[in-house]
C-alpha positions in Angstrom: 139.0 150.0 -206.5 141.6 148.3 -207.4 140.9 145.1 -206.1 137.0 145.3 -207.7 138.8 146.6 -211.3 141.0 143.5 -210.6 137.9 141.1 -210.5 136.2 142.1 -213.6 139.7 141.7 -215.9 139.6 139.0 -218.2 141.2 135.8 -217.1 144.5 136.3 -219.4 145.2 139.2 -218.5 144.9 138.3 -214.5 147.2 135.4 -215.0 149.3 138.0 -217.1 148.7 140.2 -213.1 150.0 136.8 -211.3 153.0 136.2 -213.7 153.6 140.1 -212.7 153.9 139.5 -209.3 155.6 136.0 -209.1 152.9 133.7 -209.0 153.9 131.2 -211.8 150.6 128.7 -213.5 150.6 125.9 -215.6 147.9 124.9 -218.0 146.1 121.6 -216.5 146.3 119.0 -219.4 143.8 116.4 -219.2 145.1 112.8 -220.0 143.3 110.5 -222.6 142.4 108.2 -220.2 140.7 110.6 -217.1 137.7 110.1 -216.4 135.5 113.6 -217.0 135.5 115.7 -213.9 131.8 117.4 -214.7 129.4 117.2 -211.0 126.6 115.6 -212.2 127.5 112.7 -213.7 129.3 109.6 -213.8 130.8 108.5 -216.7 134.3 108.0 -219.2 134.8 109.9 -222.7 134.2 108.5 -226.0 134.5 109.9 -229.6 131.7 107.5 -230.9 128.6 109.8 -231.9 126.1 107.6 -230.2 122.5 107.4 -228.4 121.5 105.4 -225.6 119.0 103.2 -226.8 116.0 101.9 -224.2 116.2 98.4 -226.3 119.6 97.5 -225.9 119.8 95.1 -223.0 116.4 92.1 -222.4 115.6 94.1 -219.4 116.1 93.5 -215.5 116.0 90.0 -214.6 112.6 88.2 -212.7 113.6 87.0 -209.1 112.3 83.3 -208.1 112.5 81.0 -205.6 110.0 78.4 -207.1 108.1 77.1 -209.9 104.6 77.5 -210.8 103.9 73.9 -209.5 105.8 75.1 -205.3 108.7 73.6 -206.4 112.2 75.3 -205.1 114.3 75.6 -208.3 117.9 76.3 -206.3 118.2 75.1 -202.4 120.2 77.7 -201.3 117.4 80.1 -202.1 114.4 78.5 -200.1 114.4 80.8 -197.0 113.5 78.0 -195.3 111.2 79.6 -192.6 109.5 78.0 -190.1 106.5 75.5 -190.4 104.1 77.7 -188.0 104.9 81.4 -190.1 104.6 80.0 -193.5 101.0 78.4 -192.6 100.5 81.1 -191.4 101.5 83.2 -193.9 98.7 80.3 -195.9 95.9 81.4 -193.9 96.2 84.8 -194.2 96.1 84.6 -197.6 93.2 82.4 -198.3 91.3 84.2 -195.3 91.8 88.0 -197.1 90.3 85.9 -200.4 87.0 84.7 -198.7 86.6 88.3 -197.0 87.0 89.9 -200.7 84.4 87.2 -201.5 82.2 88.0 -199.0 82.6 92.2 -199.3 82.9 92.0 -202.7 79.6 90.7 -203.1 78.2 92.9 -200.0 78.6 96.1 -202.0 76.5 94.6 -204.9 73.7 94.1 -203.0 74.2 97.7 -201.7 75.0 96.5 -198.5 78.1 98.5 -198.4 79.0 101.8 -200.8 82.6 100.4 -202.7 84.7 97.4 -202.3 88.7 96.7 -204.1 89.6 93.2 -204.4 93.0 91.4 -203.6 92.4 88.6 -206.6 96.0 87.7 -207.7 98.2 90.1 -205.5 98.2 87.7 -202.2 101.6 86.4 -202.3 102.9 90.4 -202.8 101.1 91.8 -199.3 101.6 88.6 -197.3 105.9 88.1 -198.5 106.3 91.1 -198.1 105.1 91.6 -194.8 106.2 88.7 -193.4 109.9 90.2 -194.4 109.1 93.6 -192.1 109.3 93.7 -188.3 106.1 94.9 -186.2 107.7 98.0 -186.1 108.6 99.0 -189.4 106.2 101.2 -191.0 103.9 100.6 -193.5 102.2 103.2 -196.3 99.7 101.2 -198.6 97.9 102.4 -201.0 94.6 101.2 -201.1 95.5 97.5 -202.2 97.4 95.9 -199.5 94.8 95.0 -196.9 97.0 91.4 -196.1 99.9 93.5 -195.4 97.5 94.4 -192.3 95.9 91.0 -192.0 98.8 89.3 -192.2 100.2 91.6 -189.0 96.7 91.0 -187.3 94.4 93.5 -187.8 91.2 92.0 -186.6 88.6 90.5 -189.0 85.9 92.8 -187.3 87.7 96.1 -187.3 88.4 95.2 -191.6 84.3 94.5 -191.6 83.8 97.9 -189.5 85.7 99.2 -191.1 83.6 99.3 -194.1 80.0 99.6 -192.8 81.5 103.0 -191.4 79.9 101.3 -188.0 79.9 103.1 -184.1 82.8 101.1 -183.7 84.8 101.9 -187.1 88.4 103.2 -185.6 88.1 105.4 -188.6 84.8 106.9 -186.6 83.5 106.3 -190.3 84.8 109.0 -192.0 86.5 106.8 -195.0 85.9 104.9 -198.1 85.7 101.1 -196.7 89.1 99.9 -197.5 91.0 103.2 -196.5 92.5 100.8 -193.3 94.3 102.4 -190.6 96.3 101.2 -187.4 98.4 103.1 -185.4 98.8 99.8 -183.2 100.1 98.1 -186.3 102.5 100.9 -187.3 99.9 101.3 -190.6 99.2 104.6 -191.6 95.7 105.5 -192.7 95.5 104.8 -196.1 94.7 107.9 -198.4 92.7 108.0 -202.1 94.3 110.6 -203.6 97.4 108.7 -206.1 100.7 108.6 -205.0 100.4 111.0 -202.2 102.1 108.3 -199.4 104.9 108.4 -201.3 106.8 111.2 -200.5 105.4 111.2 -197.2 106.8 107.9 -196.6 110.3 109.4 -197.7 109.8 112.2 -194.3 109.1 109.0 -191.7 111.9 107.3 -193.3 114.0 110.3 -193.3 113.0 111.2 -190.0 113.9 106.9 -188.8 117.3 108.0 -190.0 117.7 110.5 -187.6 116.6 108.3 -184.8 118.5 105.7 -185.9 116.3 103.3 -184.4 116.9 100.3 -187.0 113.7 101.3 -188.3 112.5 101.2 -192.6 109.9 102.3 -194.2 108.0 100.3 -196.7 105.9 102.2 -198.7 103.7 100.3 -201.3 102.2 101.6 -204.8 101.3 100.6 -208.7 102.9 100.9 -211.6 99.8 103.7 -212.1 101.6 105.4 -209.3 104.3 105.7 -210.3 103.4 107.8 -213.2 102.7 110.6 -210.6 105.1 113.3 -210.4 105.2 113.1 -206.5 106.7 109.0 -207.6 109.5 110.9 -209.0 110.1 113.4 -206.3 110.4 110.7 -203.6 112.9 108.5 -205.3 115.0 111.5 -206.0 114.6 112.4 -202.5 114.9 109.3 -201.0 118.5 109.5 -203.0 119.8 112.1 -202.0 118.6 112.3 -198.6 119.4 108.5 -198.1 116.8 106.8 -196.3 116.0 103.5 -195.7 112.8 103.5 -197.7 111.6 99.7 -199.4 109.8 101.3 -202.3 107.6 98.6 -203.0 105.8 98.4 -206.6 103.0 96.1 -207.0 103.2 96.1 -210.6 100.1 94.1 -211.4 99.8 95.3 -215.1 96.7 97.8 -215.2 96.7 100.8 -214.2 92.5 100.8 -213.6 92.2 100.2 -217.1 95.5 101.5 -218.6 97.7 98.3 -219.6 101.2 98.6 -218.9 102.0 98.9 -222.6 100.1 102.6 -222.4 101.3 103.3 -219.1 105.3 103.6 -220.3 107.8 102.8 -222.4 110.8 101.8 -220.6 111.9 98.9 -219.0 108.4 99.0 -216.3 109.3 100.5 -213.0 112.7 98.9 -211.5 114.4 99.9 -214.7 113.9 103.6 -213.2 115.4 103.3 -209.3 119.2 103.6 -211.3 118.6 106.2 -212.9 117.4 108.1 -209.7 120.8 106.0 -207.5 118.2 103.4 -206.0 119.4 99.7 -206.0 117.0 98.0 -207.8 115.2 94.1 -208.3 112.1 92.9 -209.9 110.7 89.8 -208.4 107.8 87.5 -209.4 104.8 89.0 -207.3 103.5 85.6 -207.2 106.1 83.6 -206.1 104.8 84.5 -201.8 108.8 82.7 -201.0 110.3 84.8 -204.0 108.8 88.6 -202.4 109.8 87.4 -199.0 113.8 86.9 -199.9 114.1 90.6 -201.6 112.1 92.4 -199.1 113.8 90.2 -196.6 117.3 91.7 -198.5 115.9 95.3 -199.1 115.1 95.5 -195.1 118.8 94.8 -194.5 120.2 97.0 -197.0 118.3 99.8 -195.8 118.7 99.5 -192.2 122.7 98.9 -192.9 123.3 101.2 -195.5 120.9 103.8 -194.5 119.6 103.5 -198.9 116.0 103.5 -200.3 115.6 100.2 -202.3 113.2 99.9 -205.1 111.3 96.2 -205.3 109.2 96.0 -208.6 106.7 92.9 -207.9 105.1 91.2 -211.4 102.3 90.0 -210.7 98.1 90.2 -211.9 95.2 92.1 -211.1 92.7 89.3 -211.3 89.8 90.8 -210.0 88.1 94.5 -211.4 90.0 97.8 -210.2 87.1 98.2 -207.9 83.5 97.6 -207.6 83.1 100.9 -209.4 85.3 98.8 -212.5 83.9 96.5 -215.4 87.0 94.9 -216.8 85.9 93.2 -219.7 85.6 96.1 -221.5 89.1 96.3 -221.3 90.7 92.5 -221.2 89.5 89.4 -222.4 88.1 86.6 -219.9 90.8 84.0 -221.5 93.1 86.3 -220.0 92.1 86.9 -216.3 91.4 82.8 -217.0 94.7 82.2 -217.5 96.0 84.1 -215.3 93.9 82.7 -212.3 94.3 79.3 -213.5 98.2 78.7 -214.2 100.1 80.8 -211.8 97.9 81.9 -208.9 99.9 82.7 -205.6 97.7 81.2 -203.0 98.2 77.8 -204.9 101.8 78.0 -205.7 102.3 78.5 -202.0 100.0 75.3 -201.0 101.7 73.9 -203.5 105.1 74.3 -201.7 103.3 73.5 -198.0 102.2 69.8 -199.6 105.6 68.7 -201.2 106.5 69.3 -197.5 104.2 67.3 -196.3 102.8 70.3 -194.0 99.5 70.7 -195.8 96.9 68.3 -197.2 93.4 68.1 -198.1 92.1 67.7 -194.9 93.7 70.6 -193.7 92.4 73.1 -196.3 89.0 71.9 -196.4 89.0 72.3 -192.5 90.3 76.1 -193.4 88.0 77.1 -195.9 85.1 76.3 -193.5 86.7 77.7 -190.2 87.9 80.8 -192.6 84.4 81.5 -194.1 82.9 81.4 -190.7 85.0 83.8 -189.7 84.2 85.9 -192.2 80.6 85.4 -191.8 80.5 86.3 -188.0 82.7 89.3 -188.4 80.2 90.4 -190.9 77.3 90.0 -189.0 78.6 91.5 -186.3 79.7 94.7 -188.4 76.4 95.2 -190.4 74.6 95.2 -187.4 75.8 98.0 -185.7 74.7 102.2 -185.6 76.3 104.5 -187.2 79.0 106.7 -185.3 77.1 109.7 -183.5 76.9 112.6 -186.0 78.1 114.8 -183.6 81.9 113.2 -183.9 82.4 115.5 -186.9 82.5 118.4 -185.3 83.5 117.3 -181.1 86.4 114.9 -182.6 88.5 117.4 -184.9 90.6 119.1 -182.1 91.9 118.1 -179.2 89.0 121.0 -177.7 86.6 122.4 -179.6 86.9 126.1 -181.4 84.3 128.5 -180.5 83.7 128.0 -184.7 83.0 124.3 -184.7 80.6 124.9 -181.5 78.9 126.8 -183.7 78.4 124.8 -186.2 77.2 121.9 -183.9 75.0 124.5 -182.3 73.9 125.2 -186.2 72.8 121.5 -186.8 71.5 120.9 -183.4 68.6 123.7 -183.8 68.6 122.2 -187.4 67.6 118.3 -186.1 65.0 119.9 -183.8 63.5 121.3 -186.9 63.7 118.6 -189.3 64.9 115.5 -187.4 62.3 113.7 -188.4 63.6 113.5 -192.0 66.7 112.3 -191.3 67.3 108.2 -190.4 68.9 109.3 -186.9 68.1 106.0 -185.0 70.4 104.3 -187.2 73.0 106.7 -185.4 74.9 105.9 -182.2 74.8 108.5 -179.1 78.5 108.6 -177.4 77.7 107.5 -173.7 81.4 109.8 -172.2 81.5 113.2 -172.7 82.2 114.5 -176.7 83.8 118.2 -175.4 
């Protein structure tokens, strides 16, 4: 009882008690030069009453390698990539551009249900994809088709997915442009905004535990960065010290919302230090700058087991999607300026020309060849049937549950009775047993 009572004594009484027992204590005196010891912040003392303003500095600078004419500003920043790699990067960007034109028009003609172009953002895709290792895991948002293209996703599969036909690896269950590839380490796109960001952190934490020397890259736009999922992911990645690259494509618009209505701070990179994340802002229309930034970020992730935030400044030349008409919220002159003066494809081409690795003849030949490739894949995909409808029931679990078997039987009975009201001739029949 005495011990219990002693714990409730005021601190001064406890000091008297310890003194009576011969235990001498002295007050701790802080020197005026000693830093605060609060566990929640890193700071110095100040006797000046002052609020920190958001406009105290000019903002995080935008890293670049080339000017708009494709000329390297500082020779020591040229990554000096091999000719074959640079040609592959350029051809991936232009092939993506050709595919966008064909599929956008096909949606306008009612041949597919939906599409999103990548106009103006090709440099962010290809520059970052080229800097990764093949086994690094990719979480995309929905405008990262170039990453998949660079990694070798066939044109046929792009088309099959957009048509949702029987050869689509997703078996027609996703909206167009919701690609995915297990072989190419590209997690299937999910429509809800920002959900991939904390999921990517979980994968990065698993990589850290496995110690395989791999990292995760997670793409998102500046609009998605306003989602709570993004903030939670940033904090988790920093406190758990995960090898992840947060790659933000800041293209100026979150659908129709311009950046000045989206946030008031210094973009997205400005948020990184507050979470304890090293950050960099890069010219997203400079493919070589994107490559350098992503490569350096990956090295830090692997070496130090820490997250990195890359903000790539670019411009969305196309509409947000085929469901959007951007002329309602921005001028044609604004779009024309970016398309004509600061296009990532033009800049990389000029770099190749300066190095005598590309010319007008090569451009004409590749343009003709790439268009033929796209049109052939388009025609092949359009001819294919839709997937066997029974896959909705048989391809959910490894073995069908009793409930799914019952549902499929109901559907079969329904079609026996009303089958002539459905376009069943447009659907394939699986050649292998479905159970």
